[in-house]
Every structure is written in structure tokens, then in C-alpha cells.
Wavefront OBJ file of the C-alpha trace (Angstrom):
o trace
v -165.987 217.802 78.093
v -167.254 221.314 79.356
v -170.699 222.341 77.667
v -170.243 225.734 76.018
v -173.088 227.942 76.696
v -175.423 228.615 73.488
v -174.870 232.141 72.042
v -178.141 233.359 73.659
v -177.643 231.570 77.555
v -173.983 233.493 76.978
v -175.788 236.620 75.890
v -178.173 236.256 78.984
v -175.130 235.978 81.122
v -173.382 239.255 80.171
v -176.948 241.111 80.609
v -176.998 239.875 84.268
v -173.628 240.363 84.732
v -173.689 244.271 83.370
v -176.707 244.476 85.189
v -174.701 243.488 88.608
v -171.968 245.609 87.808
v -174.432 248.752 87.165
v -175.931 248.245 90.446
v -172.793 248.737 92.075
v -171.298 251.673 90.240
v -173.797 254.406 92.253
v -171.900 257.035 94.274
v -172.597 254.797 97.512
v -169.224 252.686 97.752
v -170.655 250.830 100.584
v -170.967 247.094 99.955
v -174.236 245.876 98.703
v -175.709 242.736 99.831
v -176.548 239.498 97.391
v -180.108 240.206 99.055
v -180.159 243.936 98.216
v -178.849 243.324 94.614
v -181.227 240.730 93.880
v -184.003 242.819 94.942
v -182.701 245.744 92.916
v -182.382 243.422 89.808
v -186.284 241.588 90.547
v -186.342 241.530 86.967
v -183.654 238.831 87.234
v -183.793 235.135 88.753
v -182.115 235.265 92.002
v -180.375 232.206 91.154
v -179.310 234.167 87.748
v -177.800 236.907 90.349
v -175.999 234.551 92.203
v -174.269 232.914 89.397
v -173.468 236.144 87.882
v -171.936 237.682 91.123
v -169.724 234.372 90.807
v -168.728 234.985 87.491
v -167.944 238.601 88.378
v -166.203 237.869 91.165
v -164.094 235.400 89.533
v -162.721 237.548 86.910
v -161.641 239.963 89.590
v -163.654 243.263 89.091
v -166.102 242.688 92.179
v -165.367 241.765 95.538
v -167.074 238.974 97.745
v -167.065 239.726 101.894
v -169.326 237.574 103.492
v -172.998 237.963 101.891
v -171.697 241.291 100.094
v -170.131 242.549 97.321
v -168.636 245.519 96.116
v -166.227 247.121 92.671
v -163.227 246.899 92.981
v -160.840 249.577 92.630
v -159.561 249.026 89.095
v -162.973 248.409 88.138
v -164.377 251.501 89.792
v -161.277 253.625 88.465
v -162.135 252.073 84.959
v -165.887 252.978 84.268
v -165.143 256.487 86.184
v -162.393 257.373 83.114
v -164.540 255.490 80.743
v -167.806 256.642 81.180
v -166.925 260.218 82.588
v -163.232 260.779 80.669
v -163.540 264.644 79.583
l 1 2 3 4 5 6 7 8 9 10 11 12 13 14 15 16 17 18 19 20 21 22 23 24 25 26 27 28 29 30 31 32 33 34 35 36 37 38 39 40 41 42 43 44 45 46 47 48 49 50 51 52 53 54 55 56 57 58 59 60 61 62 63 64 65 66 67 68 69 70 71 72 73 74 75 76 77 78 79 80 81 82 83 84 85 86
């Protein structure tokens, strides 16, 4: 039987995921290394960044290649349409 995360744990995970996605959304489309993301998000524990990357990759909004991560085209498109729609 799997353990359901507490609501606080679930909220913390969501905050980490959003922080990761915000880091990857920037104008630059080149991949970020996991080290660069962890350094950028220095207020978040490295293990939480690693786990968060696994989650956002698992749901298909981030591609992983070796130690690098980048948004999928669909995620980038959705972000652009959501936040910059006129």
C-alpha cells in the first residue's frame, strides 16, 4: 500500500516543481544541467530538486537527457499561450 503524502508535503512538492519549471521557462531554450538548476534554486535542498525533476519529467513537461533538463515544446507553448496571450 502506498503512503499518501500529507497536504503540507504535497504543497512543498508542488512549490519545488513550479520553481523548477520557472527556471526552465526563461528565454534561453538550451538545456540546464541538474547542477545549474540546483544552484539557481539554492533555497531548495538538492534532493528535493532531483525528486522534483523526476516528477515533472515523469508527467511529460520536461525532457531529460543525461544530466540535463529542458521543457518540452508542448510545455513551452502552453506557458507562452497562458502568460502572454493577448
